[in-house]
N, C-alpha and C positions, 0 to 999 in steps of 0.2 A: 559437482557430482563425482563419485569415485570412478576410476578408470577400469577397475576390475569388473566390468559389466557382464562379461560372459558367465563368471561364477555366480554373480548376483542373479542373472537371468535364470540360470538353472534352478537356483533356490526359489525364485519367484514362481516359476512354472509348477514346481512341486507343491508350493503352498496354495496356489490358486486351484490346482487339481483337487486338493483336499477340501477346499472351501468354495467350490464352484457355486453351490446353492446361494451363497451370500452375494454373488455377483450376477444373479439371473436378471434378465431384462425385466424391469418393473414398469407397470402401467402408469405410475405417477408417484409423486412425492407426497409426504404428509403435508397437510395444510400449514403454510407458513407465509410470512410476508414476502413480497415480490423479490427481495434480495436479502438473504440472510447475512451477506457480507455488508459491512458499512463502507466498502471501498468507494471513494469518490462520490459520496452522497452530496448533491447540491444542498447548500444551507437551508434552502426553502422547502426541502422535502423532509419527511419524517425520518428519524433514525430507526431504520427497520430492524435493528438488532434488539431494540428494547423489548420486543415480544418473545425473544429467544435468549434471555440472559442466563448465564451460568452463575450459580451462587458464589459470592466472593469467598476466597480462601482466607484462612486465618491471617491476620495482618503480620507481615514480616518487615515491611518498610512503610514509611510515611511519605506521602507525596502531595504536591500542590499544583495548581493550575494558574498560569499567567497568559492571558490572551485567549478569547473565545469567539473569534470572528468567523469561524467556520464550524459547521455542525459535526465535522469529524471528531471534535473534542470528546464527544460522547462515546464513540467506539474506543478512543484512546483510554478514557477513564475505565470503561468496561474491561479492556484487556488487562490493565494493571491491577484493577480490583480482583479480577478473576485469578491473577497470579499471586496475590497476597499483598497488595498495596492498600493502604488506608488513606482516603482523601481527607486532608486536614483543612486546607484553606484555598482561596482563589482570589485573583484580582483581575478586573477588567475595567478599562478606562471609560467604556460606554455604559451609562446608567441603565439603559434598557436591556442590554445583554446581561449585565450583572444581575438585574432583578429576575430575569427568566432563569438564569443559572442557579441563583439562590433558592428559587422555588423548587427546582428539580433536585437540587442536592442540599437539603436543609442541614445536613450534618457538617457542611463545609463552612468555615468561618470566612467572612468577607474581609480581606486585608485592606488597610487604609491606602496602601500603595504597593508596588512590586518589590520595593526595597525591604519591606517588612517580611516578605516571604524569602527573599534572597539571604537575609541575615538571620533567619530562623535556623539554628544549627540542628534542630531535630528533624528537618526535612531532608530526605535522601534524594528525591527525584522531583523535577519540575516538568510538567507537560505544557505544550503550547499549540494552539491553532490560531495564532495571531495572524494579522495580514502578512502574506508570505514574505515580503521583503524585510519584515521586522523580526523574523524568526531566528535568523543566524545571529544578529547582534544580541538578541536576548540570550541565546544559547551560550554565547561567549561570556556574558555576565554570569550566567548560571554556573558554568565550569569554573570561572575565577572564584566563585564563592564556595567551591568544594562540593558541588552537587552534580548529579547526573541529569541528563536532559533527553526528553523525547519530543520531537517536533512532528507536527503533521507534515505531509508532503505538500509542496516542495519545501524541504527543510533549509534550503540555501538557494538564492536566486541569481548570484553572479559568481564568476570565477574568482574575483577579488575576495568576496565573502568566504568562498571555499578555502582559499589559501590561509586566511586568518583563522578560520575555524580549525583547520588541520594543525596549525601552529599551536593554538591554545590547547587543543585536545592532547597533543603530544607532550606539551609542557605540564598540564595538570593531571593527565592520566584518567580523566573523567570519561564517562560514556556519553557519546553524542549519537543518539539513535533517531532514525527517521521512520515514521510509521508508514511503510509501504503496504497499505492495507489490502490491496488487491491480491497480495500473496498471504500476508500474515492473518488477515481476517476473512479470507474466503476458504471455506472448507474443502471445496473441490480442488483448489490449487494446493492446499496442504496435502490432500490425498495424492495428487499428481507427483508431489515431491517424494512421497513414500514409494510410489510405483517406480519412478525413474531410478531412485536409489537402489531399489530391489532388482533392477535390470529388466523391467517389463518390456521396454522397447529398445533395448540395446544401448548403444552409445548415441547420445543426443547430437544431432547435426545442426538443427536450426529451431528457433522459436519464432512464431508469428503472433504478435500481441496487438489486439484491436481494442481501443478504448473510446467508444462513442459516448457522448453525453448529451443530455437535454439542456437547453438554454435557460428556460424560465426567466427570461430577461427582466420582467417586471418586478421580480422579487430580489434581484441581485443588487448588492451594494455597489457604490461607484468604483471602488478599488478593483472589482472583478473585471472591469473593462479597461483597466490601465496596465499596459504591459510592464511598465516600470515597477508596478506593485506586485503582479503575479509572476513575472519572469518570462512570459511567453508560453505558448501552448505546449511545446516540447519540454521545457523546464518543468512545467506544472504537471499536467496529467500524464505525460509520457514517462515521468520518473518511475511510475509503477512498472512499465514495460521494460525499462532498462534493468531494474532490479530482478525481474523474472528471467530476463535473458542471461544475466550473470549467474543466477542461481541454478538454472536448469542446464546450462551448457558447461558450467564449471570454469567459465572464462575469467582470467585474471589480468589480461591485457587485451585492449580492443581499440579499433579505429572506426571513425565515422566514414563510411563510403560515400554517402549522399544524404542530404536532408533538405526539406523544403517546408515553408510555412506560408500561410496566406490568410487574408480576410476576404473570403470570396462571396459572402452573402450578408454581411452586416455593416454596410457603409455608415450607418448611424453611429457606430462605435469605432472611430478611426484608429484607436490605440489597442484594438482587440485583434486576436487571431482565432479563427474558427476551424482551421485545418492544418495538420502537420503530419509528415511521415519521414521515416528514417530507415536507411539500410546501414548495417554495421557488420563487421567481422572481427573475430578475436581468436585467441589461441585455443578456445574450446568449441567454437562453432560460429555460425552466422545468425543474423537476426533481422527481422523486418518489423517495424512499428508504425501503426497509424492511429492517430487520435483526432477527434473532431467534436463539434458542438451541433450535430445535425440529427440527433434522435428525434423522430417525429412523435407528435402527441398520441398517435394511434398505438404506440407500443406501451404495454402495461409495466414498464420499468423505466428508470432514468437512462438506461443504456443497455444494449446487448453486448456486454463485454465478453470477449472471447480470447482464448489462448490455445494455439496449436503447437505441440511439441513433437517434432519429427526426429525419429531415431532410426538406427540402422536395421532394427528388427520390428518396427511398427511405429504407431503414432498415437498421441493422446489429444483429444479436443475437449476443451472446457467451455461450457456456456455458463458464465459466472452468475448472471442475474436473472435470466429468463430463457426458457426453451420455446421458441416461437412455433415449434411443432405441436405443442399442446400440454406437455407436462407442467404442472404448477410449480411455483417457487423457483429458487435458484440452485446453485451448486450441482450442476449436471456435468458428469464426466463420461466421455466415450473413449474406450480403449480398443484399439485394433492392433493385433500382432500376428505372428505366423500361425497361431492356432484358431483364433476366433475374434469376433467383435463383441464387446460387452458394454452395457450401460451400467454405471455405478452410481448409486444414490449416496451422496456425500453429506446429507443434512445432519448426520450425527457425528461426523468426524471432529475430534477435539481440535481446538485452536491453541497451540503451545506457546505462541510468542510472548504473551503476558507473563506466564510463569517463568519462561526462560529468561526474560529480561530481569525480572525480580531476582532470580537466581544469580544472574550476572552482577547485579548491583550488590548483592550480599557477598558473593564469593570472588568478585573482581575477575570474572571469566568472560568469554565471548561465545556463548552457546546460542543466543537468539540471532545474532548477526555479527560478523566480524566488523571491526571499524574500517578495515580496508575495503570490504565489500560495500558498506554504507556510503563511503566517500567516492568509490569508483562509479557506482550507479549514478550518483549526483554529478560527478565530473563529466561522464559521457553525455548526460542530458544537457548540461550546460554547454559543452562543446558543440553538440548537434544544434542546439538553439542558436549559438553564435555563428556557426557555419551555414545555417540554412539559407537556401536561395529563396527569393520572394516568388510566390505563386500568384499569378493573376490570370483569371479566366475571363474570356469575352463572351 
């Protein structure tokens, strides 16, 4: 975030005074699915974006998919298609997953193996939602074959993987993007970025990111419960919160103050973690993160994801997926500053990530996300995971 927040704040206040009617408290959102963001959808739940798709832009790049072990692949495809990408082919080693994917995307050719895609010189970008510990090795191959890469989160599961990915990326100059969908694919979070950049709450001091999830254990694959495969709860779902912390505070250097993880209520899965939290501080602000697998069945969403952004002149709270006070749908934003408290309906806010990424692929730029930011968010998550103290409750 820029530091000239005082000037930005004055401009913001003028603009909001002129358009106050657009920010009036609304009694509810238009009918939509429980979470218009595809952030962190469990594979067993429907891709709720599919009822709110944006028409694909004219094709400017060709892309393929390798690895479809998580349902996030659908929001990845939607983002790139929205930005001007044309889906050409796919490969999945699991016959059942491949059959379902082919039915959903009949325009995509089923490759005989992943090498067929890697050696196709007409492909610019490869997307993957493979098993998490397989994503970085695949990305390294993709970059070595002269293509850009977008992984589902977590895009990297160990510090050793990170070091090798960074080395190959620097050598090849290819894009290694991680789909931090709680920011890129959540309209209220995109709107919060616009407000913070405009100076609506002054200089950001802290972010508090909460990422609760529902287990749905009966429909989960075996790798979901294996820490070696998913990297640990902080590495996995908290990667979103590290990304948002860096983005909203403008932090470029940070340290882990404290972290803890535990399996406090799922002894039947000894290699699983169901709770984790982190405190961190950096040169742009401080942060607190909590993630868990304790969303109860009584909630009409997979999780009550929240983000609070504290500034010197106010604060923003985002209810990403549901407002338990009663407004339908997701993408709820509350802004409180020195003038007033507003509720902002964000259901129609554009999602720029897909178009920005396609632009970056075409122009060799970094408008969607800098490579340094992408890697730092992952590095912090991995360090916090490694440093986390075990939590045991009696």
